[in-house]
Structure formats: structure tokens, C-alpha cells
C-alpha positions in Angstrom: 109.8 184.2 62.0 112.5 187.0 62.5 114.9 184.7 61.7 113.6 183.8 58.6 113.9 187.0 57.3 110.1 188.8 58.5 110.3 192.1 59.0 107.7 192.7 62.6 106.1 195.1 63.5 104.6 194.3 66.9 101.3 196.1 68.6 101.3 195.6 72.5 100.2 197.8 74.9 102.6 197.7 76.9 106.1 200.3 75.3 108.8 199.1 77.7 108.2 194.8 76.7 107.9 196.5 73.3 110.8 197.7 73.2 112.9 194.9 74.7 111.1 192.4 72.3 111.9 194.5 69.6 115.6 195.3 69.9 116.0 190.9 70.9 115.1 190.5 66.9 117.4 189.0 64.1 117.9 192.0 61.7 115.8 191.7 58.6 117.2 192.9 55.2 113.3 194.2 54.6 114.2 197.0 56.7 113.8 197.8 61.2 111.3 196.2 63.2 109.0 198.2 64.4 106.7 198.6 67.5 103.4 200.4 67.7 101.6 200.8 71.3 98.6 200.4 71.4 95.7 198.7 74.1 93.7 196.3 72.1 90.7 195.9 75.0 90.5 199.9 72.7 88.7 199.9 69.7 89.6 203.0 69.0 93.4 202.5 69.4 92.9 200.1 67.1 91.8 202.5 64.6 94.4 204.2 65.0 96.9 201.7 64.9 95.1 200.5 61.4 95.7 204.3 60.7 99.2 204.0 61.7 99.9 201.3 59.4 98.0 201.8 56.5 100.1 205.2 56.0 103.7 203.4 56.3 103.6 200.4 54.9 102.7 198.4 51.1 101.4 195.9 52.1 100.9 192.9 54.9 101.4 189.6 54.1 101.0 188.0 58.1 98.8 189.2 60.3 98.7 187.5 63.5 96.5 188.1 65.7 98.1 186.9 68.9 96.7 189.1 71.6 95.0 188.3 74.1 93.4 187.9 78.5 91.7 186.1 80.7 90.5 188.1 83.1 89.1 187.2 86.7 85.6 189.4 87.3 84.0 190.5 84.2 84.3 193.8 83.5 82.9 197.0 80.6 86.3 198.9 78.7 85.9 202.7 78.5 83.8 201.2 75.2 81.5 199.3 77.2 82.9 196.0 75.4 83.5 193.7 77.8 87.1 193.3 77.9 87.7 189.7 77.6 85.6 189.4 74.6 87.4 192.8 73.5 90.9 192.1 73.4 90.5 188.4 72.4 88.0 189.1 70.2 86.7 192.3 68.8 90.1 193.4 67.8 91.0 190.8 65.3 88.6 190.8 64.0 88.8 194.4 63.3 91.9 194.6 62.6 91.7 191.9 60.2 89.0 193.9 58.4 90.1 197.0 58.6 93.9 195.9 57.3 92.3 194.6 54.3 94.0 196.5 51.7 97.0 195.7 52.7 96.2 192.3 52.8 95.1 192.6 49.5 98.7 194.0 47.7 100.1 191.5 49.4 100.9 188.4 46.5 99.3 185.7 49.0 98.3 187.2 52.6 98.1 184.9 55.3 95.9 185.9 58.6 96.5 183.6 61.4 95.0 183.7 64.5 95.3 182.3 67.9 92.7 180.1 69.3 92.6 177.6 72.2 91.5 174.5 72.7 88.9 175.1 75.4 86.8 176.8 72.4 85.4 173.0 72.6 84.1 173.9 75.8 83.2 177.9 74.3 79.4 178.2 73.4 78.6 180.4 71.4 74.6 181.8 72.9 73.5 185.3 70.4 71.8 186.6 73.6 75.0 186.3 75.8 78.2 187.4 73.4 79.7 190.0 75.4 78.5 187.9 79.0 75.5 190.3 79.9 73.8 187.4 81.8 76.5 185.0 82.7 80.1 185.6 83.8 82.0 183.3 84.2 86.3 183.4 83.5 86.5 180.2 81.9 83.4 180.1 80.2 83.7 183.4 78.6 86.5 182.8 77.8 86.4 179.6 76.0 83.3 182.0 74.5 85.7 184.1 73.4 88.3 181.3 71.6 84.8 179.9 69.9 84.2 182.9 68.5 88.2 183.1 66.9 87.1 180.0 65.7 83.6 180.8 64.3 84.5 184.2 62.7 87.8 182.1 60.3 85.3 180.2 59.3 83.6 182.9 58.6 85.5 185.1 56.9 87.6 182.7 54.8 84.2 181.9 53.0 83.7 185.5 52.4 86.9 185.7 51.2 86.9 182.9 49.1 87.2 185.0 45.7 91.3 186.6 47.4 94.9 185.9 47.7 94.1 185.8 51.4 94.0 182.7 53.7 92.8 183.1 57.2 93.6 180.0 60.1 93.5 179.2 63.4 95.5 177.5 65.9 95.7 176.1 69.3 98.8 177.0 70.6 98.4 174.4 73.7 99.3 175.4 77.3 101.8 178.0 76.8 104.2 178.8 80.0 103.6 182.6 79.6 102.5 185.1 82.1 99.1 184.9 80.7 96.5 185.0 83.2 98.9 186.3 86.0 98.0 189.5 88.5 94.6 188.3 88.2 94.4 187.3 91.9 91.6 185.1 92.8 91.6 181.6 93.8 92.4 180.4 90.2 96.0 181.9 90.3 97.7 180.0 92.4 96.7 176.9 90.9 97.8 177.8 86.9 101.5 178.9 88.9 101.3 175.1 89.5 100.3 174.1 86.2 102.3 176.2 84.7 105.4 174.0 85.6 103.8 171.3 83.5 103.3 173.9 80.4 105.2 173.9 77.0 107.5 176.7 76.5 106.6 180.0 73.8 108.9 178.5 71.7 107.2 175.6 71.0 104.2 177.2 71.8 104.5 179.4 68.8 105.6 176.4 66.1 101.8 176.3 64.1 101.7 179.9 64.1 104.7 179.4 61.9 104.4 177.2 60.9 100.4 178.6 59.2 102.7 182.6 58.3 105.4 180.7 56.9 105.6 177.4 55.4 105.3 176.3 51.9 103.0 173.6 52.7 100.2 175.6 54.5 100.1 177.7 51.4 96.4 177.7 49.8 94.4 176.4 53.1 91.9 179.1 54.3 89.5 178.3 57.6 90.9 175.4 59.2 92.2 174.8 62.2 95.3 173.5 63.7 97.1 172.1 66.6 100.4 170.4 66.6 100.8 172.0 63.3 98.1 169.4 62.1 94.3 170.5 60.6 92.1 169.4 62.8 88.6 168.4 61.2 86.1 171.0 63.5 83.1 170.7 61.5 80.7 168.9 63.6 82.2 170.3 67.3 82.0 173.8 65.8 78.6 176.3 65.2 77.3 175.8 61.7 78.3 178.7 59.8 75.5 180.1 59.7 76.4 180.9 63.5 79.3 181.7 62.1 78.3 184.5 59.6 75.8 185.2 62.1 78.3 185.8 65.0 80.8 187.8 62.5 78.1 190.1 61.7 77.1 191.0 65.3 81.2 192.0 65.4 81.2 194.1 62.7 78.3 196.2 63.8 79.8 196.2 67.5 83.0 197.9 65.5 82.7 202.0 66.4 82.1 203.3 62.9 
């Protein structure tokens, strides 16, 4: 994105890695790139990010909700949210809603949510949205990725009278640090299977397509894999459930 001339604002909890990432970026004619240090599992810090951007930026052309995490065990954040759901689902909802004013200030803003093909294994259960009754590493993560798709569809419909588009995509199985350090029996499996994963550059191709390609303009509420739009109407939760999930998500956010 920087190579295409965009000015980037990176958000991440590891300040050292963030600074190295900013330093590696191609300079933008639009101004210097920035780093905002924040732990997106905590909605209070998400709110701080929104306030920072609201005070310093005139508009946001592209919001890429790309942070994600995978955990071996269920745990609650200090705010009482299940951490898998907090990072993968509640944070992007909070950022998207909280930054709506800046998105509306752009001529045609785009929101890109990083989902996953594992949404197909996810289940929408209104009684288990934060894994209160049942938790498993893969099932809870898959549910969170299904939530990404559901909220994308619900917000696209609610914002259909604006110039903002919002879409979801799967990067595929990418060779990153994702899930490393969690321990347990699954980590050796993940280390082995990463040998067959695609590069981060290939994984980012669909994100860049949705964020920057002319042919993606005007498309909203869709799901993409390998830069191709896929029909999810028969496999994802119906729109009534999508709306119900979005309403629950908003209620789960701190006031």
C-alpha cells in the first residue's frame, strides 16, 4: 500500500515491531507514516485509538481491520471479554463504528475486514457468543471469523446510503507468527504446516485489491478469496442473524 502512494497509520501492541515496520515503508507523498501503540484486545485502548485519529486526521480512505489472534485456552480480558472474540471481532466493530465520521469524510472510503475461510466451520450461537458455555481453540476462532463476515454484511446494508463500502476476505493460510507461543499440542502441528503456507505478500494480495483496485469500487457486503468474490448467501448466517449479532456487538462495547 505504501508502494502505491498511500500514507499508512499502523496500530499494534508491540511498539518495537511497529517502529521497524514504519521504518521499512516507502515514503508517501501524502505525509509521514505513523504508528499508534495499542492492545486491541482492550476496548478502552481501541477507544483511545479512535480519539487519537479523530483529533489528528481529516479523513480515512481505507480502514483495514487486520489484527487477529488464536489462543490455546479461554481467557477473559481485564474488561471481561473473551480474548479471541475481543481481538478478532469486537475490536474491528469498535474501530469501524468509531471511525465512521472520518470514513464519511473521504470521497469513497473502504473498510476491509480480514476474515478466514474457516468461517465455514463457525457456528452462530446466541447463547455462546463469547464461548461462555463451550470453548475450543479452533471452534471459537472459526466462530469469530464467521462474526467478521456477518458484521460485514450487516454494516454494508445499514450503510448502503453512504459512500462507504465494507467487505471481508480470507488471506488463506499464511506463513506468519500467528498462533506461535501458545504452546500445547497444536503448536508443533502449526509449525509444520507453515512449511506449506503462502507468503505474507501473497496473503495480502486480496486486501490490497479490496483497498485499492478500481474494479473493487462500489462493491459492499461481499466476501473474497484470491481476489474473487464468492457467494456466501447460502452458507453464512442469514441477514436477521447478522443484524442480531451486530446489535449484540454494539451492546458489548464499553460506553
